[in-house]
N, C-alpha and C positions, 0 to 999 in steps of 0.2 A: 612690643612686637618688633621682630627683626626687620631690617630693610628689605623691601620686596625684591631686590635684584640679586640676593644671595643665591648661590647654587642650591639645587634641590637637596643634595646630600647633606648640606649644613643645616637643613630644616627638618630632618627626619627625627622626630621625637614622639614619644607616646603621649597622646592627649587623654587625660582622664578627667571625667566630670561626673559628679553625682547628679542624678535626675530624679525628680519626685513625680511618681505616677500614682494616681488614686487606686487604692486597693479596696474593692467592694467587700462589704461584710458578707460572711458566709453563715448561712443558717444551719442549725443542727439538723441532721437527717431525720426523717420521720419513718418509724417502723422499719429500721434497717434490719433488726433481728428481734426475736422474742425477748422479753425482759429476763427470763431465766436461762437464756441460751449462753453457751460459751462464747466469749468475745472472739471475733475473727482476728487471726494473727498470721504473720508470715510463716512459711514452713520452717521446720527444724533443720539444723545443719546436718543431721543424720540423713534426712530424706533428700536434702538439696545442699550438698557441699558448696556448690557454686550457684548463686541465684542473683538475678538482676531484673529490674522492672523499670521501664521508662515510659513517659508519655510520647507517643509518636509525633504529635504536632510540634512540640517544642524541645524535645530531648531532655526534659527534666527528669532527673533520677529520683524514683520513688522508693527504691530499695536496692541495696547492693551488698553482696557477700562474696568475697574473693573475685571481684569483678575483673581483675587484671591477671589472674592466674591462668597460665597457658594449659591447654588440654587438647587431646586429639578429638576432633569433632565427629569422626565416623561419618554417617550419612548426612549429618548436618552440613557437610561440605556441599551437598547438592543444592543447597539454598544459594550458594555463591555461583554455581553453574547456572542455575535458573536466572539469577539476577543478571549475569553476563549475557545470557540469551535475550532477556528483555531489552537490555541496552543495545545489543546488536540489531534487534528488530526495530527499535526506535531510530537507529542510524541508517536503516535500509540495507543492512548487510546480511540479514537473515530474514527469510520469508516463511510464514507459517506453512504455506503449501509446498515449499521446496522439498523435493524428493531426494533422499539419501540412501545409498546402498551399503548394506552391512558387509564388510570385508570378511572373507572366509577365515582369515587369521584372527580377526577380532571375535568372531563367533566361537572359534575353538578356545580362545583364551578365557572368555567370559561366560560361556555356556554353563548355566547352573551355579554360578559363583554368587552367593548371597542373593539379595533381592533381584528379580529379573522380570522383564516384560516379555520373555520368551521370543526374542528375535531369532530369526533363522539365518543361516548363511545365504548371502546374496539377496536377502529381503530388501525390497524397496519400500522405505518408510518415510512418511512426511515429518518435517520438523515439528509440526503440531503434535503428532502422536508421540514422538520422542520426548517432547517436553512434558506431556501428560504422563508418560511413563515414569519420568524422573520425579515429578511433583506428587503423583498420586500413589504409585507403588514402589517408589524409591529404586527404580531400575538401574542397577550398576551397568548393565550392558547398554542401556539407552543413553546414559551419560557419556560413555566412551564413544559410542557411534556419533553422537552429536558433536563431541569435541573433535574427533578425527575428520568428520565431514565438513565442518565449518572452518576450523583453523588449519586443517592439513595434518595435524598430529596432536597427540595428547600434550606433548611438551609445549607446543605453541599455544594451545588452549590454556594451560595452567599459567603460562607467562601473562596472558591476557587477564586471567583471573586475578593475579597478583597486582597488575597495573590498576585494574578497576578497584580492587580493595583499597589500595593507597589513595586513589582518587576520591573515594567517599569517606576516607578518614579511619579506615581499619588499620591502626598503627602497629598492632602487635599480633598479626596473623600472617600465615604463609601457606600456600597451597601447592602440592605436587601431584595431586590426583584430581580428576573431575568428579569422583564419586565417593571419596573418603575411605576407600579400601586401605587396609593396613599398609603403611609405607615406612615403618621403622621411625616414626615420629617426624617425618619430613613435613607433614601437614599438621598445623596447629592453629588454634584460635584462642580468643578470650571471650568471656561472657559480654564484656563491654563492646567488643568488636562485632559479635554476632547481633547484638541489639542494634548497632549502627546499620548493619546489613538489612535487618528486618525493617527498620524505619525507611531505608532507601527503597526497598521493594514496594511498600505500600504507599509511600508519598510520591515517588517518581513514576510509578507504573500502576496506578489503581485499576485500570481496565484490564491489563494483562494479569495482574494479581488475581482479580476476580475470575478471570477465564481459566486460569491454570491451577490455582492453589485452593485447597480445601474441598476438592471433589471427593465424594464418598467411595467411588469405585472407578475402575478403568478396565476396558475390554480391548484386547488385541489378540490376533490370531485365534479368535473364538474362545479365548480364555478370559474370564472375568475375575478380577482380583479386588479385594477391598483395600481402602486406605486404612493404615494402622495408626493414624493420628488419633490419640485417645480422647481429645476434647472437641475437635471440629464437628459441628453439627450436634453436639451433645450438651456442652455448656453454652448458655446464651452469649452470643456475640463472637465466639471463637470461630475463626475462618482460616486457620493455618498456623504454622508454616511447615515445619519439618521436624521429624524425630530422628534419633540416631542411637546406635548401640554397637559396641564391640566389647570384648572381654577386657581389653586394656582401657577403654574410655569410660566404661559404664554406660548408663542410660542418660541421654540428653534430649532437650526439647527446645526449639525456638518457636514461639507461638505469638499470635497477635489476636486481639479481640477488640470489638467496637461495640459500645453501648451508648446510644444517643450520639452526641458529638465527640465523645471521648474515645480515643483509640489507644490501647496500651500494647507495648511489645515486651515480651518476657523471655528470659533464658533460664533454663534449669540444666545443670550439668553435673556429671559425676555421681548420679544417684545409683545406689547399689542394686536396686530392683526396679522393674518396670512399674510395679504398683506404687512404689515410693515416689518415683518420678511423676506419675500421673496425679497422685495425691498432692504432691508439692506444687505442681503446676496449677492445679485447680485452686488450691489454697492461696497461692500468691496472687493470682488474678482476682479472686473474690475479695481478698483483702485490699487490693489496690482500688477496685471500683467502690468498695464500701467505705474506704477511708479518705478518699480525695475527690474533690470536684473542681472542675475547671472554672476559673474566673478570668474575665477579660480585663486587661489593664488599658489596652488601646486598640482601637479598630484598625484593621489593615488599611494602609494608605494615609493614616492620620499622622500629622507631624508630631514627632516625639522629641526631637532635639535639633540643634543646628551645629554645623561644623565649620570651622574657619577655612577659608580658601585663599590661596596665594596666586597672584597673577591672573585673576579672573575678573569678569565684568560685575561680579558681586563679591562682597567680603565674606559672606556666609551662605551656606546651602542648607535648606531644610531636609531633614532625614525622616524616613518612615519605614516601618516593617511592611513587607509585601502582604503578609497575612495577619489576621488578628493576633495581637500579643496576649497570650494567655499563660496563666500559671495554675498549677495544681495545688490547692490549699487543703490541708487536713481539716476535717470537721472540728476537731478538738485541738486546743492549744496551737492555733495557727501562728507560725513564726512571723517575724518582721520581714517584709519584702524590701530588699534594697536593689537599686539598679545603678549601673555605671556605664557611661559612654566611653568607648575606646576607639582611637584611630591613629594612624601615623600621619602627622600633619605639621603645619597646615596642609590641607589637600592642595594639589597642584592642578590648576585649570589647563586644558578643558576637562569638564566632567559631564558625562552623558546622563540624561534623565533615566532613572532606573538602574544606574550603575551602583553596585554594592561598594560602599566606601568606608563603612564603619561597623562596629559591633556593639550590641547592647548586652552587658553582662547582668544576669538576673540571679540573685542569691536569696534563698529563703533560710533565714536563721543561720545555722552552722552547716547546712547541707551543701552539696556540690553546686558550684556555679555553672549555669548553662548560658550559652551565648545565642543571640538572635541577630542575624545579619540585617543591617540597615542600608537602605538605598536612597540615592539622591532623588528628591521629589521634583527638581527642576534642572534644566540644563544650565551649566555655567560655561560660557565661552571665554576664550582668552581675551584679556583686556587690551584695549588700544594703548598706545604710548602715553597719551594724556591721562587715560584712566589709571594706568599704573602709577603715574606721579601722584594723582589724587589719592589712590589707595594707600600709598606710602605716607602721605601727609596725615590721612585719617588714622592710619596705624600707629603713628608716633604718639598721637594724642589720645588713643583709645585706652 
């Protein structure tokens, strides 16, 4: 170990350590399908040129096809507008009951343009109704009125959309509209990024998600319109999120479904027909639930590893995941599960209890690695002068 009085910059190195965690055995499923039935399989590339399926709890990728290929999201953009609204509500900057006025120029521009909630010029409408219009009937006018009323302009709203997208890890997406209307390719996403957005919606805002997403119809101005989500309320467990279509983009779908404790988030994009999209979406979700089951490797709050600390009143700090550490294992031919602790260290005291200080990389066979944040289970205060001397002595002989 280096001397404890070296500057922090000299000690910044990646710490890698293999960790052994017990992997419970997984039983074969009982009566998943009739003996003579066709096996459940992911959708074809013809039906779903882009397809992506992840576990919402841990981000584990269960299926990926063209996950990082950019495409125009069309009305899937409204999922980002919805998420931004959820975040602003959480921050106290947007109230459900706040009343917004439809500008006459906004009415003239968006009257009858694509999906609409039939807002009128100078209508006074609550944020709650605007968001229901966006999530349930894909209201282009509602998304624009929300953006202008809350942010002052569409441009300011889309800047906030892009900042929020980067914050949650959408590394290859960009938004120039709040509703996904055609903008010559200025708005684009990837399947991986849309799944990240879907996970953030259901994990960070479960109550708002349940209130606004997956409703079967919406009534405004004495007009009742159905939700055109093809699976919500039809396929067990599916409760949203958003469909999209333009001639340039084809048919897309960001969906989430929960069965038992397992929630999956799915993206289908580039489908040539609505029927192909709907078939692919149902097929991918059914395949995911039938092929994988969650298994817990460690309880939330249980010590998983320890990280070295410099300049603290302790030489190491115990680490734990905030929530149960789970993996999705296939019923058949389950791969080896490997885990690796990573952090920049030694960590520098002081360290607050609950502070995220490390990552646990979890890999199943040759599949993509997903990471789980680890937090300090104890506070580590700065060491006194004598303690620093003692730590240095112990370090030299460790």
